[in-house]
Backbone as CSV, one residue per row, in Angstrom:
resi,resn,N_x,N_y,N_z,CA_x,CA_y,CA_z,C_x,C_y,C_z
1,UNK,88.083,105.966,74.997,87.273,105.718,73.945,87.821,106.159,72.649
2,UNK,89.008,105.488,72.438,89.753,106.046,71.285,89.086,105.396,69.970
3,UNK,88.444,104.223,70.121,87.680,103.704,68.851,86.714,104.530,68.370
4,UNK,85.889,105.277,69.281,84.892,105.934,69.024,85.384,107.474,68.446
5,UNK,86.436,107.877,68.973,87.172,109.104,68.305,87.378,108.940,66.954
6,UNK,88.198,107.749,66.568,88.436,107.329,65.357,87.148,107.198,64.389
7,UNK,86.180,106.759,64.928,84.943,106.476,63.904,84.426,108.129,63.634
8,UNK,84.452,108.955,64.636,84.038,110.348,64.626,84.741,111.052,63.702
9,UNK,86.003,110.849,63.735,87.082,111.470,62.944,86.863,111.273,61.439
10,UNK,86.503,109.989,61.128,86.493,109.620,59.915,84.902,110.227,59.241
11,UNK,83.951,110.184,60.223,82.851,110.779,59.849,82.915,112.473,59.483
12,UNK,83.598,112.914,60.300,83.964,114.422,59.879,84.725,114.706,58.609
13,UNK,85.834,113.720,58.392,86.258,113.772,57.362,85.611,113.455,55.931
14,UNK,84.717,112.762,56.115,83.781,112.031,54.981,82.799,113.137,54.763
15,UNK,82.435,114.162,55.673,81.444,114.989,55.369,81.946,116.411,54.838
16,UNK,83.390,116.294,54.636,84.126,117.384,54.033,84.385,118.678,55.060
17,UNK,84.001,118.267,56.304,84.490,119.335,57.294,86.124,119.580,57.436
18,UNK,86.575,120.805,57.478,87.898,120.887,57.421,88.706,120.499,58.770
19,UNK,89.692,119.625,58.640,90.402,119.120,59.868,91.831,119.757,59.832
20,UNK,91.917,120.424,61.066,93.223,121.095,61.172,94.073,120.347,61.975
21,UNK,95.235,121.023,62.127,96.352,120.309,62.967,96.152,120.031,64.320
22,UNK,95.071,120.772,64.869,94.754,120.636,66.455,93.938,119.384,66.432
23,UNK,93.056,119.098,65.399,92.287,117.782,65.350,93.068,116.677,65.223
24,UNK,94.123,116.849,64.372,95.023,115.712,64.154,95.833,115.361,65.218
25,UNK,96.468,116.278,65.864,96.984,116.119,66.928,96.400,115.498,68.326
26,UNK,95.340,115.912,68.293,94.558,115.287,69.509,94.322,113.846,69.311
27,UNK,94.021,113.302,68.120,93.623,112.019,67.717,95.210,111.040,67.807
28,UNK,96.112,111.802,67.176,97.684,111.099,67.384,97.922,110.964,68.643
29,UNK,97.539,111.902,69.625,97.693,111.767,70.932,97.070,110.570,71.677
30,UNK,95.926,110.333,71.323,95.190,109.248,71.811,95.628,108.046,71.411
31,UNK,95.948,107.830,70.054,96.502,106.586,69.629,97.726,106.286,70.206
32,UNK,98.698,107.314,70.541,99.804,106.932,70.996,99.780,106.740,72.491
33,UNK,98.840,107.194,73.356,98.598,106.752,74.526,98.197,105.258,74.829
34,UNK,97.417,104.796,73.774,97.001,103.401,73.795,98.051,102.370,72.913
35,UNK,99.290,103.128,72.611,100.199,102.074,72.199,99.942,101.677,70.490
36,UNK,98.914,102.453,70.019,98.599,102.114,68.637,99.592,102.865,67.651
37,UNK,100.754,102.674,67.802,101.756,103.295,66.841,101.465,103.324,65.441
38,UNK,101.179,102.197,64.954,101.046,102.131,63.540,100.001,103.148,62.870
39,UNK,98.717,103.034,63.497,97.785,103.910,63.333,98.074,105.468,63.368
40,UNK,99.047,105.586,64.514,99.361,106.894,64.771,100.161,107.596,63.591
41,UNK,101.217,106.597,63.337,102.026,106.909,62.030,101.226,107.294,61.004
42,UNK,100.126,106.297,60.695,99.471,106.643,59.375,98.556,107.731,59.284
43,UNK,98.205,108.217,60.607,97.374,109.451,60.841,98.613,110.583,60.561
44,UNK,99.574,110.614,61.131,100.754,111.733,60.907,100.939,111.734,59.251
45,UNK,101.102,110.689,58.608,101.344,110.737,57.085,100.100,111.213,56.487
46,UNK,98.928,110.834,56.835,97.718,111.317,56.257,97.572,112.871,56.394
47,UNK,97.873,113.292,57.448,97.826,114.937,57.950,98.875,115.368,56.777
48,UNK,100.047,115.005,56.879,100.982,115.507,55.857,100.655,115.504,54.274
49,UNK,100.074,114.441,53.876,99.428,114.274,52.661,98.367,115.247,52.160
50,UNK,97.552,115.682,53.412,96.590,116.464,53.134,96.940,117.857,53.190
51,UNK,98.220,118.220,53.275,98.847,119.496,53.247,98.950,120.219,54.408
52,UNK,98.690,119.530,55.608,98.643,119.977,56.875,99.931,119.800,57.429
53,UNK,100.756,120.764,57.829,102.124,120.736,58.390,102.200,120.341,59.854
54,UNK,102.927,119.218,60.202,102.902,119.202,61.675,103.611,120.331,62.482
55,UNK,103.052,120.804,63.629,103.692,121.670,64.450,104.495,121.154,65.550
56,UNK,104.786,122.156,66.396,105.761,121.687,67.646,104.968,120.627,68.573
57,UNK,103.788,120.929,68.603,102.690,120.100,69.284,102.831,118.724,68.975
58,UNK,102.554,118.627,67.753,102.468,117.302,66.977,103.778,116.346,67.412
59,UNK,105.055,116.919,67.179,106.175,116.388,67.580,106.316,116.206,69.098
60,UNK,106.102,117.185,69.854,105.972,116.755,71.172,105.149,115.567,71.661
61,UNK,104.126,115.484,71.213,103.152,114.272,71.357,103.995,112.866,70.946
62,UNK,104.806,112.980,70.014,105.256,111.845,69.462,106.532,111.594,70.311
63,UNK,107.368,112.437,70.731,108.372,112.304,71.610,107.951,111.799,72.874
64,UNK,106.759,112.504,73.593,106.455,112.014,74.601,105.926,110.514,74.802
65,UNK,105.356,110.135,73.610,104.878,108.810,73.570,105.978,107.778,73.634
66,UNK,107.110,108.087,72.790,108.326,107.296,72.948,108.895,107.129,73.974
67,UNK,109.063,108.431,74.601,109.843,108.418,75.880,109.140,107.710,77.015
68,UNK,107.779,107.770,77.040,107.065,106.999,78.139,107.304,105.526,77.866
69,UNK,107.401,105.206,76.708,107.767,103.502,76.358,109.096,103.228,76.504
70,UNK,109.855,104.211,76.759,111.553,103.861,77.092,112.224,103.888,75.732
71,UNK,111.469,104.215,74.568,112.036,104.220,73.285,112.847,105.423,73.110
72,UNK,114.078,105.505,73.468,114.673,106.787,73.689,115.318,107.040,72.101
73,UNK,115.841,105.878,71.575,116.255,106.192,70.201,115.224,106.774,69.135
74,UNK,114.182,106.204,69.423,112.871,106.590,68.475,112.596,108.027,68.806
75,UNK,112.708,108.281,70.046,112.346,109.687,70.617,113.423,110.768,69.827
76,UNK,114.773,110.254,70.091,115.761,111.122,69.489,115.550,111.251,67.766
77,UNK,115.008,110.201,67.323,114.691,110.406,65.873,113.621,111.227,65.489
78,UNK,112.519,111.159,66.264,111.526,112.110,66.065,112.177,113.753,66.195
79,UNK,113.047,113.900,67.181,113.471,115.284,67.323,114.456,115.729,66.066
80,UNK,115.108,114.542,65.405,116.072,114.956,64.331,114.922,115.199,63.126
81,UNK,113.876,114.542,63.070,112.783,114.798,61.780,112.409,116.218,62.119
82,UNK,111.873,116.435,63.389,111.451,117.704,63.749,112.191,118.987,63.102
83,UNK,113.502,118.818,63.581,114.507,119.847,63.252,114.748,119.987,61.575
84,UNK,114.796,118.753,61.000,114.934,118.622,59.537,113.827,119.486,58.801
85,UNK,112.524,119.397,59.405,111.301,119.994,58.827,111.165,121.516,59.201
86,UNK,112.182,122.003,59.880,112.096,123.456,60.307,111.192,123.724,61.409
87,UNK,110.911,122.787,62.318,110.117,123.110,63.336,110.953,122.969,64.593
88,UNK,110.963,124.285,65.187,112.091,124.522,66.373,111.418,123.709,67.606
89,UNK,112.218,122.845,68.370,111.823,122.157,69.629,111.618,123.291,70.639
90,UNK,110.774,123.263,71.514,110.680,124.044,72.625,111.091,123.400,74.038
91,UNK,110.841,124.180,75.160,111.262,123.677,76.224,110.399,122.157,76.675
92,UNK,109.170,122.302,76.304,108.542,121.095,76.561,109.215,119.968,75.834
93,UNK,109.585,120.116,74.610,110.123,119.158,73.862,111.277,118.410,74.569
94,UNK,112.255,119.445,74.940,113.348,119.045,75.650,113.123,118.415,77.101
95,UNK,112.283,118.994,77.930,111.725,118.298,79.275,111.319,116.993,78.899
96,UNK,110.576,116.708,78.000,110.103,115.477,77.653,111.024,114.472,77.350
97,UNK,111.954,114.736,76.479,113.316,113.788,76.472,114.063,113.648,77.649
98,UNK,114.254,114.977,78.361,114.948,114.640,79.842,114.214,113.650,80.678
99,UNK,112.775,113.691,80.582,112.006,112.714,81.753,112.013,111.633,81.170
100,UNK,112.264,111.429,79.931,112.298,109.818,79.386,113.690,109.133,79.706
101,UNK,114.823,109.913,79.695,116.129,109.345,80.201,116.016,109.266,81.424
102,UNK,115.522,110.267,82.286,115.501,110.169,83.726,114.630,108.755,84.190
103,UNK,113.525,108.619,83.587,112.951,107.447,83.851,113.882,106.042,83.715
104,UNK,114.679,106.236,82.758,115.495,105.071,82.300,116.749,105.191,83.190
105,UNK,116.847,106.023,84.234,118.016,106.042,84.910,119.287,106.513,84.420
106,UNK,119.228,107.252,83.094,120.237,107.706,82.434,120.470,109.118,82.814
107,UNK,121.212,109.546,83.812,121.362,111.015,84.272,122.301,111.621,83.335
108,UNK,123.469,110.968,82.846,124.234,111.546,82.047,123.456,112.199,80.774
109,UNK,122.517,111.383,79.984,122.011,111.711,78.861,120.986,112.966,79.263
110,UNK,120.338,112.843,80.572,119.395,113.694,80.927,120.123,115.132,80.888
111,UNK,121.389,114.927,81.617,122.140,116.353,81.608,122.560,116.737,80.177
112,UNK,122.905,115.793,79.192,123.050,116.123,77.857,122.018,116.851,77.309
113,UNK,120.983,116.368,77.619,119.715,117.188,76.857,119.522,118.620,77.457
114,UNK,119.701,118.537,78.725,119.526,119.968,79.408,120.628,120.816,78.744
115,UNK,121.693,120.435,78.699,122.761,121.403,78.009,122.281,121.631,76.601
116,UNK,122.061,120.838,75.797,121.677,121.077,74.549,120.323,122.204,74.390
117,UNK,119.399,121.950,75.408,118.410,123.056,75.484,118.920,124.396,75.636
118,UNK,119.909,124.533,76.455,120.457,125.894,76.882,121.307,126.325,75.681
119,UNK,122.095,125.537,74.951,122.806,125.897,73.921,122.033,126.416,72.640
120,UNK,120.587,125.812,72.693,119.692,126.388,71.817,119.058,127.606,71.975
121,UNK,119.493,128.169,73.076,118.981,129.459,73.594,117.732,129.666,74.447
122,UNK,117.425,128.158,74.765,115.949,128.125,75.398,116.338,128.234,76.965
123,UNK,115.420,128.729,77.773,115.461,128.952,79.041,114.780,127.731,79.907
124,UNK,115.652,126.857,80.495,114.858,125.868,81.200,113.987,126.253,82.341
125,UNK,112.882,125.463,82.664,112.012,125.981,83.514,112.026,125.163,84.835
126,UNK,111.102,125.513,85.689,111.189,124.786,87.039,111.091,123.348,86.631
127,UNK,110.231,122.886,85.921,110.190,121.370,85.535,111.523,120.856,84.989
128,UNK,112.424,121.409,84.201,113.520,121.179,83.953,114.583,120.876,84.904
129,UNK,114.390,121.574,85.998,115.251,121.403,86.990,114.758,120.294,87.970
130,UNK,113.437,120.124,88.207,112.847,119.105,88.936,113.328,117.648,88.316
131,UNK,113.219,117.560,87.047,113.671,116.479,86.494,115.255,116.083,86.567
132,UNK,115.999,116.973,86.612,117.413,116.778,86.974,117.409,116.374,88.372
133,UNK,117.004,117.005,89.291,117.008,116.748,90.745,116.429,115.209,90.933
134,UNK,115.387,115.103,90.316,114.905,113.672,90.575,115.937,112.595,89.966
135,UNK,116.455,112.830,89.015,117.494,112.132,88.286,118.940,111.905,89.218
136,UNK,119.221,112.930,89.798,120.178,112.621,90.753,120.042,112.174,92.086
137,UNK,118.654,112.113,92.486,118.234,111.658,93.596,118.171,110.007,93.641
138,UNK,117.751,109.699,92.271,117.440,108.300,91.984,118.924,107.672,92.067
139,UNK,119.942,108.411,91.575,121.418,107.803,91.613,122.200,108.011,92.875
140,UNK,121.170,108.717,93.774,121.875,108.908,95.305,123.089,109.894,95.214
141,UNK,122.808,110.836,94.199,123.897,111.846,94.344,123.224,113.152,94.874
142,UNK,122.978,113.036,96.245,122.074,113.894,96.993,122.787,115.492,96.931
143,UNK,124.167,115.346,96.996,124.861,116.753,96.937,124.560,117.497,95.690
144,UNK,124.768,116.802,94.599,124.532,117.332,93.179,123.013,117.871,93.064
145,UNK,121.905,116.915,93.669,120.775,117.362,93.551,120.364,118.606,94.223
146,UNK,121.234,118.691,95.560,120.894,119.867,96.268,121.367,121.060,95.855
147,UNK,122.568,120.801,95.198,123.354,122.100,94.336,122.205,122.570,93.346
148,UNK,121.557,121.634,92.646,120.740,122.153,91.416,119.535,122.806,92.057
149,UNK,119.058,122.197,93.122,117.759,122.824,93.813,118.355,124.150,94.294
150,UNK,119.426,124.517,94.877,119.610,125.793,95.437,120.020,126.791,94.258
151,UNK,120.220,126.255,92.992,120.708,127.244,91.942,119.362,127.634,91.223
152,UNK,118.257,127.055,91.425,116.717,127.591,90.946,116.577,128.779,91.275
153,UNK,116.655,129.386,92.495,116.555,130.886,92.720,117.329,131.699,92.098
154,UNK,118.537,131.390,92.116,119.611,132.237,91.370,119.172,132.310,89.831
155,UNK,118.530,131.543,89.445,118.222,131.450,88.022,116.641,132.201,88.018
156,UNK,116.141,132.552,88.760,114.930,133.270,88.909,113.587,132.427,88.745
157,UNK,113.938,131.073,89.257,112.777,130.088,89.359,112.493,129.914,90.752
158,UNK,111.192,129.670,91.173,110.882,129.215,92.242,110.282,127.807,92.381
159,UNK,111.088,126.958,93.219,110.941,125.683,93.285,109.336,125.453,93.941
160,UNK,108.730,124.360,93.234,107.011,124.323,93.387,106.993,123.126,94.421
161,UNK,105.780,122.577,94.607,105.700,121.413,95.279,106.296,120.121,94.754
162,UNK,106.147,119.993,93.494,106.850,118.916,92.980,108.389,118.987,93.165
163,UNK,109.022,120.126,93.116,110.407,120.221,93.267,110.753,119.907,94.884
164,UNK,109.978,120.338,95.498,110.326,119.915,97.144,110.068,118.688,97.417
165,UNK,109.085,118.081,96.800,108.671,116.587,97.214,109.749,115.589,96.602
166,UNK,110.167,116.003,95.521,111.340,115.349,94.912,112.645,115.465,95.663
167,UNK,113.020,116.509,96.195,114.197,116.676,97.026,114.040,115.994,98.442
168,UNK,112.777,116.153,98.979,112.489,115.435,100.288,112.721,114.046,100.039
169,UNK,112.236,113.439,98.978,112.328,112.057,98.735,113.649,111.423,98.561
170,UNK,114.413,112.331,98.098,116.077,111.867,97.935,116.719,112.022,99.278
171,UNK,116.299,113.001,100.032,116.885,113.213,101.409,116.581,112.081,102.363
172,UNK,115.380,111.751,102.266,114.956,110.366,103.021,115.788,109.114,102.609
173,UNK,115.789,109.007,101.416,116.355,107.774,100.930,117.908,107.828,101.127
174,UNK,118.503,109.014,101.361,120.016,109.072,101.857,120.177,108.978,103.188
175,UNK,119.078,108.950,103.889,119.185,108.725,105.594,119.886,109.903,106.182
176,UNK,119.762,111.129,105.601,120.310,112.175,106.376,119.465,112.846,107.509
177,UNK,120.203,112.589,108.503,119.199,112.842,109.675,119.062,114.388,109.769
178,UNK,117.524,114.657,109.991,117.303,116.256,110.326,117.271,116.977,108.980
179,UNK,117.869,116.633,107.828,117.901,117.433,106.609,116.417,117.442,106.082
180,UNK,115.682,116.280,105.892,114.148,116.272,105.342,113.535,117.326,106.221
181,UNK,113.350,117.328,107.530,112.607,118.343,108.402,113.085,119.627,108.229
182,UNK,114.312,119.853,107.934,114.815,121.304,107.726,114.126,121.735,106.409
183,UNK,114.265,120.786,105.393,113.696,121.230,104.195,112.243,121.320,104.142
184,UNK,111.486,120.637,104.908,110.065,120.684,105.203,109.693,122.074,105.662
185,UNK,110.480,122.512,106.766,110.364,123.967,107.351,110.708,125.076,106.284
186,UNK,111.734,124.767,105.432,112.025,125.758,104.569,110.776,126.059,103.637
187,UNK,110.232,124.810,103.293,109.072,124.793,102.243,108.050,125.543,102.727
188,UNK,107.667,125.407,103.768,106.446,126.247,104.372,107.076,127.868,104.803
189,UNK,108.110,128.258,105.067,108.857,129.661,105.119,108.634,130.318,103.982
190,UNK,108.999,129.509,102.690,108.894,130.276,101.565,107.614,130.301,100.853
191,UNK,106.493,129.857,101.636,105.221,129.730,101.174,104.530,128.768,100.276
192,UNK,105.226,127.722,100.249,104.833,126.418,99.605,103.971,125.779,100.421
193,UNK,102.531,125.581,100.416,101.877,124.751,101.062,101.978,123.145,100.837
194,UNK,102.787,122.601,101.896,102.632,121.023,101.448,101.279,120.394,101.203
195,UNK,101.350,119.466,99.926,100.284,118.795,99.697,100.093,117.505,100.140
196,UNK,99.114,116.781,99.754,98.949,115.424,100.138,100.047,114.416,99.645
197,UNK,100.791,114.755,98.577,101.963,113.775,98.324,103.086,114.217,99.337
198,UNK,103.388,115.530,99.551,104.328,115.967,100.496,104.280,115.141,101.975
199,UNK,103.038,115.062,102.327,102.627,114.564,103.654,102.685,112.945,103.584
200,UNK,102.414,112.455,102.396,102.527,111.000,102.064,103.901,110.647,102.150
201,UNK,104.841,111.348,101.826,106.337,110.916,101.827,106.667,111.001,103.214
202,UNK,106.497,111.966,104.042,106.835,112.247,105.312,106.043,110.798,106.211
203,UNK,104.949,110.680,105.752,104.288,109.473,106.328,104.789,108.206,106.262
204,UNK,105.407,107.896,104.941,105.861,106.657,104.628,107.453,106.632,105.317
205,UNK,108.064,107.612,105.316,109.518,107.479,105.751,109.332,107.615,107.420
206,UNK,108.365,108.247,108.122,108.356,108.066,109.562,107.955,106.706,109.757
207,UNK,107.134,106.129,109.294,106.920,104.625,109.406,108.157,103.637,109.167
208,UNK,108.776,103.928,108.169,110.041,102.971,107.913,110.995,103.075,108.778
209,UNK,111.180,104.458,109.388,112.252,104.827,110.338,111.929,104.371,111.966
210,UNK,110.584,103.847,111.842,109.935,103.393,113.445,109.387,104.569,114.079
211,UNK,109.147,105.638,113.545,108.434,106.678,114.455,106.907,106.535,114.085
212,UNK,106.443,105.545,114.558,104.941,105.300,114.141,104.068,106.232,114.805
213,UNK,104.391,106.586,116.096,103.471,107.484,116.916,103.522,108.720,116.211
214,UNK,104.628,109.418,115.636,104.661,110.537,114.928,103.928,110.413,113.748
215,UNK,104.021,109.360,113.032,103.233,109.087,111.911,101.631,109.209,112.070
216,UNK,101.454,108.433,113.060,99.946,108.381,113.247,99.353,109.823,113.617
217,UNK,100.209,110.835,114.273,99.835,112.247,114.649,99.729,112.956,113.312
218,UNK,100.643,112.697,112.327,100.736,113.294,111.053,99.318,112.910,110.287
219,UNK,99.085,111.853,110.525,97.886,111.269,109.579,96.688,111.869,109.999
220,UNK,96.432,111.956,111.613,95.327,112.812,112.135,95.330,114.254,111.772
221,UNK,96.460,114.592,111.638,96.555,116.081,111.340,95.904,116.241,109.620
222,UNK,96.510,115.284,108.918,95.959,115.568,107.592,94.473,115.176,107.524
223,UNK,94.011,114.356,108.278,92.708,114.007,108.221,91.788,115.170,108.758
224,UNK,92.318,115.832,109.886,91.493,117.142,110.417,91.503,118.333,109.357
225,UNK,92.497,118.453,108.709,92.760,119.577,107.789,92.181,119.263,106.158
226,UNK,91.519,118.064,106.233,90.872,117.751,104.979,91.551,117.472,103.779
227,UNK,92.887,116.902,104.174,93.743,116.487,102.724,93.444,115.276,102.802
228,UNK,93.587,114.714,101.432,93.156,113.437,100.870,94.141,112.471,101.283
229,UNK,93.358,111.501,101.629,94.178,110.191,102.396,93.661,108.887,101.542
230,UNK,94.616,108.435,100.797,94.313,107.405,99.980,94.928,105.905,100.595
231,UNK,94.448,104.776,99.940,94.544,103.595,100.499,96.064,103.416,100.611
232,UNK,96.864,103.824,99.892,98.415,103.809,100.131,98.727,104.147,101.381
233,UNK,98.338,105.289,101.687,98.590,105.962,103.265,98.062,104.903,104.579
234,UNK,96.971,104.562,104.046,96.508,103.871,105.266,97.118,102.326,105.316
235,UNK,97.446,101.889,104.096,98.330,100.800,103.954,99.654,100.727,104.563
236,UNK,100.314,101.904,104.485,101.532,102.207,105.227,101.412,102.279,106.656
237,UNK,100.554,103.009,107.142,100.254,102.931,108.592,99.753,101.522,109.188
238,UNK,98.960,100.823,108.478,98.562,99.443,108.801,99.685,98.558,108.899
239,UNK,100.528,98.468,108.095,101.599,97.541,107.895,102.421,98.097,109.165
240,UNK,102.767,99.311,109.317,103.692,99.796,110.505,103.213,99.280,111.898
241,UNK,101.982,99.474,112.077,101.495,99.311,113.274,101.175,97.748,113.527
242,UNK,100.844,96.997,112.481,100.659,95.568,112.403,102.038,94.742,112.832
243,UNK,103.238,95.342,112.243,104.497,95.035,112.477,104.974,95.029,114.028
244,UNK,104.290,96.143,114.672,104.760,96.413,116.121,103.466,95.756,116.952
245,UNK,102.768,94.802,116.192,101.634,94.416,117.163,100.567,95.026,117.836
246,UNK,100.599,96.345,117.230,99.511,97.264,117.846,98.138,97.080,117.119
247,UNK,97.701,96.148,117.451,96.411,95.485,116.771,95.115,96.412,116.996
248,UNK,94.949,97.147,118.121,93.774,97.892,118.338,93.945,98.970,117.252
249,UNK,95.210,99.413,117.053,95.282,100.505,115.985,95.080,100.189,114.774
250,UNK,95.557,99.006,114.256,95.278,98.329,113.028,93.826,98.444,112.781
251,UNK,92.932,97.725,114.049,91.519,97.647,113.769,90.811,99.131,113.482
252,UNK,91.276,100.001,114.206,90.727,101.383,114.172,91.063,102.010,112.780
253,UNK,92.198,101.719,112.159,92.634,102.249,110.965,91.665,101.457,109.945
254,UNK,91.368,100.321,109.977,90.583,99.459,109.145,89.196,99.966,108.943
255,UNK,88.665,100.165,110.045,87.208,100.801,110.320,87.254,102.242,109.569
256,UNK,88.221,102.924,109.985,88.116,104.320,109.425,88.255,104.197,107.958
257,UNK,89.165,103.230,107.240,89.186,103.124,105.873,87.734,102.672,105.352
258,UNK,87.218,101.771,105.847,85.991,101.199,105.225,84.863,102.057,105.414
259,UNK,84.792,102.832,106.459,83.899,103.894,106.704,84.030,105.056,105.522
260,UNK,85.327,105.361,105.260,85.571,106.656,104.328,85.041,106.108,102.901
261,UNK,85.366,104.750,102.560,84.961,104.073,101.243,83.412,104.127,101.396
262,UNK,82.801,103.846,102.307,81.296,103.724,102.465,80.595,104.910,102.270
263,UNK,81.277,106.092,102.865,80.804,107.419,102.725,81.042,107.806,101.299
264,UNK,82.182,107.606,100.649,82.348,108.070,99.228,81.377,107.318,98.334
265,UNK,80.965,105.884,98.714,80.156,105.404,97.723,78.727,106.090,97.954
266,UNK,78.291,106.360,99.254,77.053,107.143,99.443,76.909,108.225,98.717
267,UNK,77.985,109.209,98.963,77.897,110.506,98.038,77.834,110.162,96.625
268,UNK,78.458,109.203,96.108,78.421,109.003,94.716,76.840,108.626,94.299
269,UNK,76.178,107.822,95.162,74.866,107.304,94.946,73.955,108.718,95.063
270,UNK,74.123,109.306,96.008,73.167,110.404,96.316,73.365,111.670,95.360
């Protein structure tokens, strides 16, 4: 409802109510999310003309918006302006840049930003390492990704669900027999509870490797444990059993999906 937000913002300003950097940041963020770059730039200029200095959050929002659009030169430009204005980039700033390069498949640039962050005296967090692991997995450099994964505890960082899920995805893509299951076991040993995404990765790979009975067992286990089952998971199973001409199972899954959606609709109405 960004148009309503802009209207409200104007009304607040006209009434002489003080607008601070947090208010401007919220609006700039909204405008950037909807690709309204010109208005976001105007809002930034208006903020500075009003004597309100952009803070690290303002620049992080702009870097994030550019990175998500693949405009990495522009994102780097925002970083330069940020430094010139005496605003120190934080870990979030560098992580955002890293993630942008990672999405573009530019792992060397991702690593360069990581090293720059370290050189600036900032300590990378678990998300920093997860981005690197994701980048190397996408490039099928699994050994490098695993090295970074194992380096995290030595740096005092504990891999979380996102880190394990990223590493699991990479191991499955590399077709390393037994390695994903071993990592899945390690995940539970260290006290990380697998979430719906973790099980979704396992479900997808079991189906693609022809282990449809195991995939169905996992699916039923997720169902009994109350884990979220989305339409993608149903579709993966339906496709696998349809390929194997197991039409009774296909029908059962379709009925289960329809009943689930019907029950969700009833809950919403009631």
